[in-house]
N, C-alpha and C positions, 0 to 999 in steps of 0.2 A: 504493497499500500503507498502511497504516496501522501505523505502528512503535510500536512501546511498548518499553524499555528499562528493565530493573528485576531486583531480586533476585533470585536464585535460590532456590531448592528442593530440601532434597537426593535428592527422589523426583524429579526431573531428570536426576540423575548419567549414569543412562544414556544420555540423548541428548545431554547434552553430549559425555561419551567417545563418543558414533560422530562425533561430531562433530570432534571432536580427533585419532580415530586414524585420520580418511581424514587433516585436516590435516598428522599427522606423516607420515603413508607421501607426501603430496607436496611438501613439505621433501625424503624420501627421494629421490623421485622425480627433483628437482630438484639433485640431487646435493651437497644440503645436509647438512652434519653438525649442524646442529640440530637438538634435538629424538630425537635417535636413538642417546639412552642410559638410556632408560625414561623419564628425564621430557618430559613431565607423567604421569599416571598417576591414575586411578579416586580415589586418596588424596590428592593435591594436590588435584582438582577438591573431595571431602570438607570438607577443609580450608577452601578457601576460601571455600564457604558456612558453614562453621560460627562462622567469623570474618565472616562477612558482609562478606565479601568478592568475591564470585561477582554477577554480571551474565550476565544473557540478554537479546538482541533477539529479540522477538518480531512476529508478523502473527499476530493471532487469537493461536491455541493450540498456531503453530509457532514453535518454537525455531529461529532462524535464524542466531545466533551468539554465541559466549559472551567474556567481558574478566573480569581479574579485577583488583582496583582496591583500592590502598593508601592507605591519609593519614599520610606521615612515614612508611612501615614499608617501607626496602628497604634493610637492612642494605651491600650489596655495594656501595651509592653513597656512599658514607663514603670511600672511597680512589676516585680519578679520575684517571686518567693525562691529563693538561686540566684545564678548569677549568668548573662548572656556572654560566652564566648569573646564579644567582638563590641566595641560601644561608635564603631564608626555608621556609615550609610549603608543600608541592606532594602530588597527586596520581601515584601512578606503575601503569601495568597491562602487564598481563605475560598472556600466555597466550590470546589473542586469534585468533579461529579464527569462518570463515564455514561454513556446511551449506554439501556436497558441489554439493546442486542449487540455492544461490543467490548462487556464486562469479562476479567480474564483472558486479554487478549494487551496486559500487561500498557495500555494507553496511562496511565495513573502516569508511570514513569515515565513515559513518552511526555505526558507537559510540563513533569516536572524537569526534563532534559532543557525544553524550550524555556524552562524559566531560570535554568541557570545559565542559557544565551542570551537571555532577556537583560537578565543580571550584570555577565558581564561586557555586552556591549555599549550597555550602558555605564561601565567602568567602575560597577559594586559591587565585592566581594563576600556580600554577608545575607542568604537568604533567612529567615527565619518564619517559621508558622505554629501553627499550632493545635492541636486536634483533643478530643474527648477519650478518658483514658480508657471506655473501651471499647473503641474503632481499632479493632485486632488488624483490618486491613490496611488504615493510611499509620498507623505502626510499625506494620512488617515492611512498607513501601520504605519509611524514614531508615531505617535498620539498615538495608539493603544501602541506601541509597549516598550511606555515609554522616545522616543528621546526627547532633549529637543532642545531649535531653540539658535542657539546659535548668527544670525546674516549671513552678506552677504558674499560669496568669488567671485572670481572672476576664470571667465576659456573663453578664444577665449573670453574675449572683452564681457562674457555677466557674470551678476551676477546672484546668485545662493543663496537656502537659504540651511546654513549650518546648520547640527544638530550633535548631540555627546549625547550619551551613557555611562554612566560609571556604571559600574559594581558592580556587589557587590562581595567584598575577601572574604564572607564567602560562597559563591557559592560553593568555591572547592572543 
C-alpha cells in the first residue's frame, strides 16, 4: 500500500468521526473508561482541523486513520507526577484511531513514524504522548517504538500514563 499522512479537511469530519466512534466503542468493549465521557466528539475533530492539527493516514482516497498533532501545546503536560526526559520543544499527539477494516495491520505504528518525520522536519526532537492505564494496545506500541514512561498527567480528572521519545538529531 502507498500511504500518505496529510492534514485533514473539514469535509472529512464525517469519515473521521465514524473512525473515532468505532474506536470509542472498541475501548468500551475492552472494558476501558477511556473516551467514554463524550470525548472525543465531532466538535473536537473540527477544532483540530481548524487549528491545522488534524491529520489523516490515507491510501488513495481512503482514510485509514486519524491523529491530532500539536507543537508545544498541551497545558496538562505542564504538571506531571514524574519527570519528562526533556524540557525543549515537543510534538504531542492525541486521538490516534484506525478504521475498523484496517485494524491489526500496524497502521498505528505507521502514523507514529509519520509523526516522528513531522517532528524532525520541524527541527523538534521530542514527542510526548499519554494514554489510559488500560489501553494495552497503545502501551504496547509505545514500548515497541522506544517511548519511555515518564509519569502521570491528568485530563478531565483522570490520571494518564505519560510517555516521551527523544529523537536522534543526526537522523535528519
